[in-house]
C-alpha positions, 0 to 999 in steps of 0.5 A: 612458762608462757604458752606457745600461741600458734595463731600469731605465727601462722598468720605471718605466713598466711598473710604474707602470701595474700599480700603478694597477690590481692587479685588471686588467692594462694592456697595455704596448707599446714600440718594437721593439728592433733586433736589434743591441742594446737598445731606445732608447725606454721603453715607453708605456701603451696602453688596457686589453684590449678584446674583439673578438667571436669569429667565428660561422661554423664547426661548432657543436661543435669536435672537434679533435686536437693535432698536436705537432711530433714528429709532423711530423718525418720522417727524410727531411727532404724536402718530399715526405716532409713533405707525405705525412706531413701528408696521412696525419695530416689524412686520418686525423683527418677519417676519425675524425670530427674537424673541427679540427687544432691544429698545432705551427708554432712549437715553439722560437722557430722556424717552419714558415713563412718568418718575419721574426722567427724562424728556420726550424724544424729539423724541416724540414731537420734544421738550424734556420735552413735554408730548406726551399725550400717553404712547409710552413704554406701547404701544411698550411692549404690541405690542411686546409681542402680537407678541410673542417676548421679549422686552428689554428696552435699556438705555444709562446710562450716556449720557446727550447730544451730541454736536448736540442732543438734540438741547435744554434740558428740564428744568427738565433734570438732567443737567438743574436741577443740573449743577448750584449747582453740576457741578462736577456731569457732564463730558464734552467731545467734546461738549457732556455732560455725568453723572459722575459715581464717585458720589453715587447720580449719580449711584443711579439716573441711578439705580433708573431710571432702576428700575422705568421702571421694576416697571411700565412695563412688560419689559423682561429686562434692557439693557445698551449699550457701553457708559461709560467714553467717553474718557481716558482724565484725565481732564474728572473727575479730580476734582472727582479723586483729591478728592478721592486721598485725602481720601485714603492712597493708591489710585487706579490708575485713570483707576482702579478707573474709573472701580470701579465707573462703576462697582459700578453703574452696581451692583446697577442697578442689585440689584434694577432691581432684587428687582423690578422684579426678573424675569427681566434680566439685561445685557450690550453690550460692545465693542467687543475689551476687551481692549477698554472696559477696557479703557472706565471704563468697567471691563467686565471680572469682570462682567462676572466672578462675580455674581451680575453684569449682567445676560448676556453680549452681546459684539459688535463683529462688525468684518468680519472674515478677519478683520486684526485688530481683526477678528470675530472668534478671538474676539468671542474666547476671549469672550468665554474664559473669566471666566463666573459665572454659570448663565451668558449668552453670546450673540454675537452682529453682524454688519448687517449694514456692510453687503454689504459694503466695510467695514473692507477692503472690506472683507464683499463683499467676500460673502453674508453669512457673518452674517449667518456664524457668527451665526453658529460660535456662535452656535458652541461655545454654545453662547446663541444667537445673536443680530443684529445692527440694525432694519434699515437694516432688509429690505434694498437692501444692506442687502437683500442677507445676510438676505435671508441666515439667519439661523432662 
């Protein structure tokens, strides 16, 4: 008997919706696929993205820091070591005058909390899928709020693994569960594996995972980093694109089609996060170069201009003022010049890790107040705050002079 192929049918509905409006992405849903196999129902179109007003409470100016997954890893892999390490990070951030932590809680389709969709992170025990016996996210949220700081749950939406990390995927990893029956749900690039946002099921998986966090924990928001399509290589998703092309009379070019896929995912995340908790914010930290973002499938201009995608955007403006390719001042001006919907906030992501180094042609060594001047420049154009990368550089010899000059 010929096996039912859900891909062809889901694309008919998906791209009919996209063809109706190239200028706006329609949010598409579909019945959740059981983990044992592909979905039995085609997706149905829902309403376009709608905006939920961002919460008004909280500090007037956000001063945050990213806490990447590497910083949460401890050699002991015990509850005591994990909690002591996080207390140190959060306490140091508070001491330096910061008021928000953006903490990596789902770096590799895994979780630093008990999830019904993703396995436990290997960071906690050394083995992905192994229950650590405590609630890391619950502890981190409570401790951060106890310090009077915001806690934003940072998610890498599409990455399953790099060539090296995690060393072994759990049996409950989406890749382990789905790859045999649905290999088209994944993209491979340079030894790494990513979810393919072309499929309604994958977009739903990402959105449901974000909503799950907001439902279970009093996080202040959900935060995406800049990892979308890992490359412009046409071979990444050739099967998905070919199926799409066969279903519409006038198909979008590959890049626009990828942007439509990512935007549909972003809109679905926004909708489900707001449904779970209207007070939680959702934002994204794309690369600082807008052209690079577009090449990765991130239509940042649409997200900024159109309600229903993000509450804030935080471009990674990781450049010195004198950077020859793109200086900080020029990059900041480009982002501020983008049309913005009424409630959008724009934060500047700053490269604390470059302070005191010879990065950008040695221009970070010209003074010890680069970050301070970047903060003042952001304030001068009514930017809503800044986020530093990363927590590892809040108290090092390399960044000591820069940190002493911060205007917080």
